[in-house]
MIPA-447847 format. One line per 3 residues: their letters; for each residue x, z, y negated of N, C-alpha, C. Coordinates in steps of 0.1 Angstrom, whole numbers, plus 5000, padded with zeros to 4 digits. Atoms other than C-alpha are relative to their C-alpha. Layout:
N
A = X Z Y X Z Y X Z Y ~ ...
END
This chain:
233
XXX = 4993 4993 5009 3711 7641 1846 4999 4997 4985 ~ 5005 5005 5012 3707 7618 1817 4990 5001 4995 ~ 5014 4994 5004 3672 7622 1818 4997 5014 4995
XXX = 5001 4986 5003 3674 7658 1813 5007 5004 4991 ~ 4992 4998 5012 3700 7657 1787 4992 4996 4988 ~ 5007 5006 5008 3677 7636 1769 4989 5009 4995
XXX = 5016 4989 5000 3645 7661 1775 5006 5010 4991 ~ 4997 4988 5008 3665 7689 1761 5003 4997 4986 ~ 4998 5003 5012 3677 7671 1730 4982 5001 4992
XXX = 5014 4999 5006 3639 7663 1723 4993 5012 4998 ~ 5006 4986 5004 3627 7699 1730 5006 5007 4990 ~ 4997 4994 5010 3652 7712 1707 5000 4994 4986
XXX = 5007 5005 5014 3642 7690 1678 4988 5001 4998 ~ 5015 4996 5002 3605 7698 1685 5000 5014 4996 ~ 5002 4985 5003 3610 7737 1685 5001 5003 4986
XXX = 4998 4994 5014 3620 7743 1649 4984 4993 4991 ~ 5011 5004 5009 3590 7723 1636 4987 5009 5005 ~ 5012 4993 4993 3566 7745 1658 5002 5015 4995
XXX = 4998 4985 5002 3581 7777 1647 4994 5005 4984 ~ 5003 4997 5011 3564 7795 1616 5008 4997 4987 ~ 4993 5002 5013 3576 7786 1582 5001 5011 4991
XXX = 4999 4990 5010 3591 7808 1557 5002 4996 4985 ~ 4997 5006 5015 3591 7806 1518 5013 5007 4994 ~ 4987 4996 5004 3625 7812 1502 4995 5012 4987
XXX = 5003 4989 5010 3625 7843 1477 4994 4991 4987 ~ 5004 5006 5013 3620 7819 1447 4987 4993 5002 ~ 5017 5007 4998 3588 7800 1463 4992 5013 4998
XXX = 5010 4989 5001 3575 7835 1471 4997 5003 4986 ~ 5001 4995 5014 3579 7845 1435 4991 4991 4992 ~ 5007 5010 5005 3564 7813 1424 4986 5001 5004
XXX = 5013 4998 4993 3533 7818 1445 4993 5010 4997 ~ 5002 4985 5003 3530 7852 1438 4996 4998 4984 ~ 5002 5000 5011 3530 7845 1399 4987 4992 5001
XXX = 5012 5009 4997 3505 7817 1406 4986 5006 5001 ~ 5010 4990 4997 3482 7840 1423 4995 5008 4990 ~ 5004 4990 5008 3481 7867 1399 4995 4992 4984
XXX = 5003 5007 5010 3482 7843 1368 4983 4992 5001 ~ 5013 5006 4999 3447 7826 1380 4988 5008 5001 ~ 5009 4993 4996 3428 7855 1387 4990 5003 4987
XXX = 5010 4998 5012 3412 7856 1350 4990 4991 4999 ~ 5009 5012 4998 3397 7822 1357 4993 5002 5015 ~ 5003 5001 4988 3391 7827 1396 4990 5013 5003
XXX = 5009 4984 4997 3376 7867 1396 4988 4997 4992 ~ 5014 5000 5005 3340 7870 1389 5003 5012 4989 ~ 5000 4989 5014 3336 7890 1354 4998 5014 5005
XXX = 5001 4988 4994 3322 7919 1374 5011 5007 5005 ~ 4992 4996 4989 3352 7923 1397 5012 5005 4989 ~ 4990 4995 5010 3376 7924 1363 4995 5012 4991
XXX = 5006 4988 5007 3352 7946 1346 4990 5007 5009 ~ 5013 4992 4992 3332 7969 1372 4994 5007 4989 ~ 5009 4994 5005 3304 7985 1362 5004 5017 4995
XXX = 4995 4983 5002 3318 8023 1365 5017 5000 5001 ~ 4987 4996 4997 3354 8031 1362 5001 5014 4995 ~ 4996 4986 5002 3366 8069 1364 5012 5002 4993
XXX = 4988 4998 5006 3391 8084 1342 5000 5016 4998 ~ 4997 4986 4998 3407 8119 1339 5003 5007 4987 ~ 4998 4994 5008 3405 8141 1312 5007 5013 5001
XXX = 4991 4990 4996 3432 8167 1310 4999 5012 4999 ~ 5004 4985 5003 3429 8205 1314 5004 5005 4986 ~ 4996 4993 5014 3448 8212 1280 4989 4997 4993
XXX = 5013 5004 5010 3417 8194 1263 4988 5009 5003 ~ 5014 4991 4997 3392 8218 1281 5004 5015 5000 ~ 4995 4988 5000 3413 8249 1277 4998 5007 5014
XXX = 4999 4996 4988 3418 8250 1314 5012 4995 5010 ~ 4988 5003 4988 3444 8246 1343 4998 4989 5005 ~ 5001 5011 4991 3427 8218 1358 4991 4990 4992
XXX = 5006 5008 5007 3414 8185 1345 4986 4995 5005 ~ 5016 5001 4995 3380 8169 1352 4999 4984 4999 ~ 5003 5018 5000 3372 8131 1364 4985 4997 4995
XXX = 5012 5002 5004 3345 8115 1348 5000 4984 5000 ~ 5003 5017 4998 3327 8080 1348 4999 4995 4985 ~ 5002 5010 5009 3330 8055 1322 4993 4989 5003
XXX = 5011 5008 4994 3300 8032 1323 5003 4985 4991 ~ 4999 5012 5008 3302 7993 1311 4988 4997 4995 ~ 5009 5004 5008 3281 7986 1282 4998 4984 5000
XXX = 5001 5014 5001 3285 7948 1284 5017 4992 5000 ~ 4989 5011 5000 3309 7919 1289 4999 4988 4991 ~ 5003 5010 5008 3315 7895 1262 5006 4986 5005
XXX = 4997 5012 4995 3319 7857 1265 5017 4997 4998 ~ 4988 5007 5002 3354 7842 1268 5003 4996 4986 ~ 4995 5004 5011 3370 7842 1236 5014 4995 4997
XXX = 4986 5002 5004 3400 7825 1214 5008 5012 4999 ~ 4990 4991 5005 3429 7845 1210 4998 5005 4982 ~ 5003 4998 5014 3423 7843 1172 4990 5008 4996
XXX = 5011 4994 5005 3388 7854 1172 4995 5013 5006 ~ 4997 4989 4994 3394 7883 1195 5010 5010 4998 ~ 4990 4989 5007 3421 7901 1176 5003 5000 4988
XXX = 4997 4998 5014 3433 7912 1144 5009 4989 4997 ~ 4994 5015 5004 3450 7884 1125 5015 5004 5003 ~ 4985 4995 4995 3486 7906 1130 5002 4996 5011
XXX = 4999 5002 4983 3480 7904 1168 5001 4986 5003 ~ 5001 5016 4994 3469 7869 1170 5012 4993 4995 ~ 4988 5007 5001 3500 7857 1150 5011 5003 5011
XXX = 4993 4996 4989 3519 7874 1174 4998 4990 5017 ~ 5006 5010 4988 3500 7861 1205 5002 4986 5001 ~ 4997 5012 5000 3501 7827 1192 5014 4997 5004
XXX = 4983 5005 4998 3539 7825 1191 5001 5002 5013 ~ 4997 5000 4988 3537 7834 1227 4993 4993 5008 ~ 5007 5013 4990 3511 7807 1239 4988 5009 5007
XXX = 5014 4992 4994 3480 7831 1245 4990 4986 5001 ~ 5012 5008 4995 3452 7813 1262 4988 5002 4996 ~ 5014 4995 5003 3421 7834 1257 5004 5013 5001
XXX = 5003 4984 4999 3409 7869 1256 4987 5000 5007 ~ 5013 4994 4994 3385 7886 1280 4996 5013 4995 ~ 5003 4987 5006 3367 7915 1265 4988 5009 5009
XXX = 5015 4990 4994 3341 7943 1279 5002 5013 4994 ~ 5003 4984 5004 3330 7977 1263 4996 5007 5009 ~ 5007 4989 4990 3326 8009 1282 5000 5010 4990
XXX = 5002 4989 5006 3312 8040 1269 5003 5016 5010 ~ 4996 4988 4992 3325 8077 1281 4989 5003 5006 ~ 5009 4991 4993 3308 8101 1301 4989 5008 4992
XXX = 5008 4990 5011 3293 8119 1269 4989 4989 4994 ~ 5006 5011 5009 3280 8088 1253 5003 5001 4985 ~ 4995 4998 5014 3298 8096 1220 5009 4987 4997
XXX = 4988 5012 5002 3327 8071 1225 4996 4988 5007 ~ 4999 5012 4991 3332 8035 1233 5011 4996 4997 ~ 4985 5007 4997 3363 8017 1243 4996 4984 5004
XXX = 4998 5016 4996 3367 7978 1242 5014 4998 5005 ~ 4986 5006 4996 3393 7964 1264 5002 4986 5000 ~ 4999 5014 5001 3406 7930 1261 5012 4996 5008
XXX = 4991 5006 4991 3428 7910 1284 5006 4985 4992 ~ 4993 5013 5004 3450 7884 1267 5008 4996 5008 ~ 4993 5009 4988 3463 7857 1291 5011 4991 4993
XXX = 4987 5005 5006 3498 7848 1283 5006 4989 5011 ~ 4997 5010 4988 3517 7819 1303 5010 5008 5010 ~ 4992 4993 4992 3541 7845 1319 5004 5014 4995
XXX = 4997 4986 5005 3551 7881 1321 5012 5001 4989 ~ 4992 4994 5008 3579 7877 1300 4995 4999 4986 ~ 5010 5002 5010 3554 7864 1273 4991 5012 4998
XXX = 5008 4987 5000 3533 7894 1277 5007 5011 4994 ~ 4988 4989 5002 3562 7919 1274 5004 4997 4986 ~ 4996 5007 5012 3573 7897 1242 4989 5007 4990
XXX = 5012 4997 5010 3537 7901 1227 4999 5017 4996 ~ 5003 4984 5003 3535 7940 1233 5011 5003 4992 ~ 4994 4995 5010 3568 7944 1218 5001 4998 4987
XXX = 5001 5002 5014 3563 7927 1186 4984 5004 4995 ~ 5011 4997 5009 3528 7937 1177 5003 5011 4989 ~ 4996 4992 5011 3531 7956 1146 4994 5014 5002
XXX = 5006 4989 4999 3526 7992 1142 5001 5004 4984 ~ 5001 4993 5012 3525 8015 1111 4987 5002 4993 ~ 5016 4997 5009 3486 8014 1103 4993 5009 5016
XXX = 5008 4993 4991 3461 8035 1124 4985 4994 4998 ~ 4990 5002 4988 3449 8021 1146 5007 4989 4998 ~ 4990 5011 4999 3476 7995 1153 4990 4987 5004
XXX = 5006 5014 4996 3466 7958 1152 4998 4996 5014 ~ 5000 5004 4985 3454 7945 1185 4983 4993 5004 ~ 5008 5005 4998 3421 7938 1200 4987 5004 4992
XXX = 5011 4996 5010 3385 7937 1179 4991 5005 5012 ~ 5011 4994 4995 3358 7960 1190 4990 4990 5002 ~ 5016 5008 4994 3325 7944 1209 4989 5009 5001
XXX = 5014 4993 4997 3291 7961 1203 4994 4990 5006 ~ 5012 5009 4996 3261 7950 1219 4989 5004 5000 ~ 5016 4997 5006 3227 7950 1207 4993 5007 5012
XXX = 5009 4993 4992 3199 7973 1222 5009 5008 5010 ~ 4994 4993 4993 3227 7995 1237 5004 5013 4991 ~ 4995 4986 5007 3240 8032 1227 5009 4995 4992
XXX = 4988 5002 5010 3272 8015 1212 4997 4986 4994 ~ 5002 5012 5010 3254 7988 1194 5005 4998 4986 ~ 4992 5001 5015 3270 7998 1163 5015 5001 5001
XXX = 4985 4998 4999 3304 8002 1176 5006 4986 4996 ~ 4993 5016 5007 3326 7976 1156 5014 5005 4996 ~ 4989 4996 5005 3357 7974 1140 5005 5007 4988
XXX = 4997 4989 5008 3356 7997 1111 4998 5014 5008 ~ 5001 4987 4994 3349 8025 1136 5010 5001 5010 ~ 4987 5000 4993 3382 8020 1156 5008 5012 4999
XXX = 4991 4989 5004 3402 8051 1156 5011 5000 5007 ~ 4989 5000 4994 3429 8045 1182 5000 4987 5006 ~ 4999 5014 4996 3443 8014 1197 5013 5002 5010
XXX = 4986 4997 4992 3471 8010 1225 5002 4985 5010 ~ 4996 5013 4991 3485 7980 1247 5011 5002 5009 ~ 4992 5001 4988 3501 7974 1280 5000 4989 5008
XXX = 4999 5012 4996 3513 7947 1298 4997 5003 5017 ~ 4999 5002 4986 3508 7935 1335 5001 4987 5005 ~ 4999 5013 4997 3519 7905 1350 5000 4989 4988
XXX = 5002 5007 5014 3508 7877 1325 4993 5003 4989 ~ 5010 4996 5006 3486 7897 1310 5002 5014 4987 ~ 4997 4989 5008 3486 7919 1278 4984 5008 5000
XXX = 5013 4992 4999 3458 7946 1283 5003 5008 4986 ~ 5003 4991 5012 3448 7958 1249 4985 5010 5000 ~ 5012 4992 4999 3422 7986 1242 4999 5006 4986
XXX = 5003 4992 5013 3406 8002 1210 4986 5006 5004 ~ 5011 4990 4997 3382 8034 1210 4996 5005 4989 ~ 5006 4991 5012 3361 8049 1184 4988 5006 5007
XXX = 5013 4996 4996 3327 8065 1182 4990 4990 5002 ~ 5012 5010 4993 3297 8047 1199 4990 4998 4989 ~ 5008 5001 5011 3277 8053 1167 5005 4993 4988
XXX = 4995 5011 5011 3298 8030 1146 5004 5009 4984 ~ 4992 4990 5009 3312 8060 1122 5011 4994 4999 ~ 4985 5008 5001 3341 8046 1105 5014 5011 5002
XXX = 4989 4990 4997 3374 8060 1109 5004 5013 4992 ~ 4998 4987 5005 3381 8095 1107 5013 5009 5005 ~ 4988 4989 4998 3408 8122 1108 4997 5005 5015
XXX = 5005 4992 4988 3410 8136 1144 5006 5012 5004 ~ 4994 4986 4998 3433 8166 1140 4992 5009 4999 ~ 5010 4986 4999 3402 8189 1134 4995 5000 5012
XXX = 5006 5001 4988 3387 8180 1167 5009 4995 5011 ~ 4991 5004 4990 3413 8181 1197 4993 4993 5011 ~ 5006 5005 4985 3388 8175 1223 4997 4985 4997
XXX = 5003 5014 5002 3376 8144 1206 5011 4992 5001 ~ 4991 5012 4999 3410 8127 1205 5004 5003 5014 ~ 4999 5002 4985 3415 8138 1242 4992 4989 5007
XXX = 5008 5008 4995 3386 8124 1253 5001 4985 4996 ~ 4996 5018 5003 3393 8088 1235 5007 4998 5005 ~ 4986 5007 4994 3427 8086 1246 4997 5001 5017
XXX = 5002 4998 4987 3415 8098 1280 4991 4986 5007 ~ 5009 5015 4995 3387 8069 1285 5008 4988 4998 ~ 4996 5010 5004 3406 8045 1266 5014 4995 5015
XXX = 4991 5005 4990 3437 8046 1290 4997 4999 5013 ~ 5008 5003 4986 3415 8051 1321 4996 4991 5001 ~ 5008 5012 4999 3396 8022 1315 5008 4988 5001
XXX = 4992 5010 5001 3423 7999 1305 5009 5001 5010 ~ 4991 4998 4990 3449 8013 1331 4993 4994 5013 ~ 5005 5002 4987 3423 8008 1361 5000 4984 5000
XXX = 5002 5015 5000 3417 7971 1348 5012 4994 5002 ~ 4988 5008 5002 3452 7964 1341 5006 5001 5016 ~ 4993 5001 4987 3464 7976 1376 4996 4990 5011
XXX = 5005 5007 4993 3440 7956 1393 5002 4984 5000 ~ 4999 5012 5003 3441 7923 1377 5015 4995 5001 ~ 4989 5004 4998 3479 7924 1376 5008 5004 5014
XXX = 4994 4995 4987 3485 7938 1411 5006 4991 5007 ~ 4996 5011 4990 3507 7918 1435 4995 5001 5010 ~ 5005 5003 4988 3495 7902 1465 5005 5001 5009
XXX = 4992 4998 4990 3507 7905 1498 5010 4987 4999 ~ 4989 5011 5001 3538 7883 1503 4994 4987 5008 ~ 5007 5013 4993 3528 7846 1510 5010 4997 5012
XXX = 4993 5005 4985 3536 7833 1545 4991 4986 5004 ~ 5008 5014 4996 3527 7801 1561 5003 4999 5015 ~ 4995 4997 4984 3526 7808 1599 4994 4985 5010
XXX = 5002 5014 4990 3516 7771 1612 5013 4990 4997 ~ 4987 5012 4998 3537 7739 1618 4999 4991 4986 ~ 4994 5009 5013 3544 7711 1593 4988 4997 4990
XX = 5012 5002 5008 3507 7708 1579 4994 5014 4994 ~ 5004 4990 5007 3505 7744 1571 5001 5001 4984
END
């Protein structure tokens, strides 16, 4: 009888160590944040900035009740840049205060070939820093300060540069501030868009569509972490 009692006690001690481990909510949150925050370093550039991204032009821009889905094609991916060199001075000052690490950029062209959009991913230490940066970006100018445009030689958007930026926007996802700036691919300087509603709608659509797609992937929450083994898991 004493032996059986001893055996039962041993089994009772062993069983909990063999059951699947689970993470506390705080541990899950830290693991998830770590997983999302490392993607800018671990994902291939082509996964962050795919060769084609589809965007939607609203029917109102086409004098129609239905919109149209169009492809934006990647022109090129720029080398990783410092936050200072990849953004306007006013934007960089905000990013520097919030601990910006680096900026990744790529440029896309809309389906007509008339417009180009540069999307920049500013890497911040935490989601709160990204949100704080977005809120602190100064407005009052057109386009508002943000990411610098990137043109690529020997492409249809070779002349796209800062002087030709028409519109700019930003949004946050995880520890990233996603910035976009759009303009004419041929490099023409900033012009008033009121006389050409379609051009305005097309630029907004391609910029929002491309930056939104990129942000929704790099900032997406991974599956909840689990540890399905024993002590060595």
